[in-house]
C-alpha angles and dihedrals in degrees: 000000000000121000090250127355109207089181094061118104091208110036099187121078117178121229091258091057098256116138116232099234093187092069124070142176098242098216089055095056102032125072104169125148093220098048129076116188128181128225121281095018110133143182130208127205133174090218103034111212130224092231111043095178095060091039094057098033107022097174096048107100125180109273095021117148094247136063136212116216121188121185133218128296094014121156120209121188131213115293097016114141139188111218102200132198097270088070088068121108123207109261102181098090135054094274132041093200110128099228093162092061090065103028118050092197091066095038094100091051090047091052090048089058088068090055112128090024105106088164093060094102106021123170119255113224122194113186129213129295095015125158113208109192132222114302097357119157121213109199127213119299097006119150118204116200122225117287095019122156117208112198123230113282094008119151107212114201101157137050116277122213124234118291094004127142116224129188140166140032109315090023117239132187109256097182145327115261092226141013114283094249090053092047089053091053092048092052090047091050094050093191090183089071093056122104113267093245090060092046089053093050091047096052097109090055093038091055091047135070103239107111091188091057093045092051089047090050091057096038116127 
């Protein structure tokens, strides 16, 4: 067995040889023009869907104005969802009802109601090595920095800095996982971009908390 097999649809094999069918490498099961997903990022679901793209991002249709980008080595728990920009309704008038979606004759007027709203269909950017907990919601246009942990059930409506932990509704930063100078060194190191062989050899340092040892493990 290889250290990690980025080509496997189902990355987890139990000790008895059974494959965990509820866990998938997302870029092996999703082919969506508005989604970009890095290697080794996986999702887990107790009732695995046939269409993982619409399951995770139900409002993101092919050709939509916005995009969803997910980095490498991300971990997405059961029930997590990305609510992308196409879920937005115009809020500048007296009604939020999307008449133009159902009636082509009013489509132009409906689109005009978004005028002056450049944020109506923002991209959603998920960095590298992010853990998104059970049932979390990521709202339109949010950017999650590298190494972020999103608590179970959190509703994330604002950008989250690198290596922060966010919980609650609305989600708030409870703390940074490491000191700011350590976070800066981690981001500069970008271990997720290293070849797998180097990641494997650096595992003792990667699973620890000594930044000097980690940098030494990836030194040329």
